[in-house]
N, C-alpha and C positions, 0 to 999 in steps of 0.2 A: 560558494555558489553565489552568483550574482543574479539579481532579478532586474530586468530591464523593462521600462515602460516607454514606448515610442511617443514623443510629443509631436514631432514633425519628421519628415524624411531626413533632415540634416541634423536635428537636435534630439538627443535621447537622454533621458534621466536614468541613471543606473544607481540602484540602492544596494549596497553591500550587506549581505546577511552575515552578521558576526556570530560568534559563539553566544548562545543564549537568546538569539533573536526570536520574536514571536510572530506567528501569522495566525489569522483567523478567517474562517470560511463559514458560509451558511450551508448546513446539511439538513435536509428535511425540515426546514424552518427553525433550526436551532443553530446557535453560534458554537462552532467547534474551534478551540484554540490549540495551537501546537507550538512547542518550543523547538527551535531548530539549532542543532549543534553541527556546525560545518567544519570538518577537519581538512577539507580539500585534499584528502588522501595523503597528507604529508606525514612522513615518518616521525617527525618530532612530536606529533600528537598521538602516536601509536600507543605509548605507555598509559596515557590517560583515557583512551577511548573505552577500554573494558569497563571502567567505572560508569560511563554513560550508557553502555549497552544494557546494564541491569534493569534500568527503568524504562527502556525504550519499548514502544509498542508499534513503531513503524520506522522504516528506513528507506532512503533513496540512495542506491549505489550508483554514483554518477561517474562515467568515464568520458574521455575526450575522443570523439570519433576520428580526430586527426592524429592521435598518438596511440599506437597499438599497445604500448606498454601499459597504459592506463586501463585498457580493456583486459589485458592479461592479468592485472592485479585484482580484478573483480572477484575472482574465485577465492583469493586469499582473504579479502575483506568479508566476503560472504561466509567463509568458514569461521572467521572471528565472530561475526554476528551470531551465527548459529551456535557457537561454543559458549557465548556469554549472555545472549539475550533470551527472552522468553521464547518458548517453542512456537507460540502463536503469533510471533512478530510478522507484520505485513511488510513485505519487501518489494520494491520496484527497482528495476535496473533502468537507468536513463542514459542514453547516448547524447551528450551535449555537443554544441557547436555544429548543429545541422546546417547552419548558414554557410559553413565552409565545406560544402559537399565536394568541391573540386580538389580539396586536400585530404579527402577521406582515406583513412588507413584501416578502418574497421567496417566491413559491409553490414548493412542492415540485416541481411540474412544470417550472418554469423552471430550477431547479437540476439536476434529472435530465437535462434536455435539454442543458444546458451540459456536464455531466459526460460524457454520452454522446458529444457532438460532439468533445470533447477527449480521449477515451479514458481517462477517470478513473473510479475507483470512487466511489460516493457513499453517504452516509448522513446522517441527521439525528441530532443529539445534544442532550443537556441536561446541562451540568456541574452545575447546581443539583440535579437529580434523579438524577444518576449514570446517565443513560440513554444507552446505546450508547457511552460513553466508552471503557471497556475493550475493547469489541468493535471499535471503530475502530482502536485500537492493535494489537490481536491480528490483525485482518485485514491491516493493512499489514505487520506483522512476519512473518506466515505467508507472504505473497507474496514478501517479501524472502528469507526462509529457502528457499523453493522455488527461486527463481532462483539463489541461491548454491549450493544442493545440485546443481542441474542443471549449473552451471558446473564444480563439483568433480568430478562424475561424468564429464563430457566430458573434463576434463583428465586424469583417471585413465585413461580409455579410451585417450586419445591417448598417454599416457606408457607404457602397458603394451602398446600395439600391438594391442589386441583389436578396435578399431574399424576399419571399412573406410575407408581414406584417401579424402578428397574427390577426386572426379574419376576414381575407379576404375570401370572397366566390369565389370559382373558378367553373365556369360552364364548363362542358365537353359536347361537341356535341354528339348526339346519334350516336353510331357506325353503326347502320343500314343505315344511310344516305350514308355512304361510301361503303356499300355492293353492290350497283347498279353501281358504277363507275368502269370502266375498268382500269386495271393497265396500267401504262405508257409503251409505246413501245410494246404493244402486237400486234400480227399479226392475 
């Protein structure tokens, strides 16, 4: 995946994300860092990808909107992710090269339909124009952050004993008992 930052209309700086690249974003005032493993969907990386899935908490499944075959491969990559990664992994499907709309081979509607049926978030991006690239990473990282925060809060409640243990019956007094009582300080 390439990240592009426009300097001027004619000159663009493109930074290649290599295996093990890091990105950092601010989420709710905290710095969240992510390590990016970009296999570019190449078969030569297929054997090593399952090792990376094990520790993954998020994934961007990127296809090229101008090449139908890359979209058709999304389900295979998704199956591999679901077979090898944590069941709570955050996955976004991204259609890249939205700047080449005139060469489009995959409709936005087809992609949205697949994403919805598989429970994935979806967005179209353009690395060339730096369109939605950062937003895609931020969206996935925010989702991951919120899941981790919820797990931490649940663990904290469990450890401190402030939560109600699962399976506990809570009896609520009948509200009609309180209907006959006069409110405090009435005249």
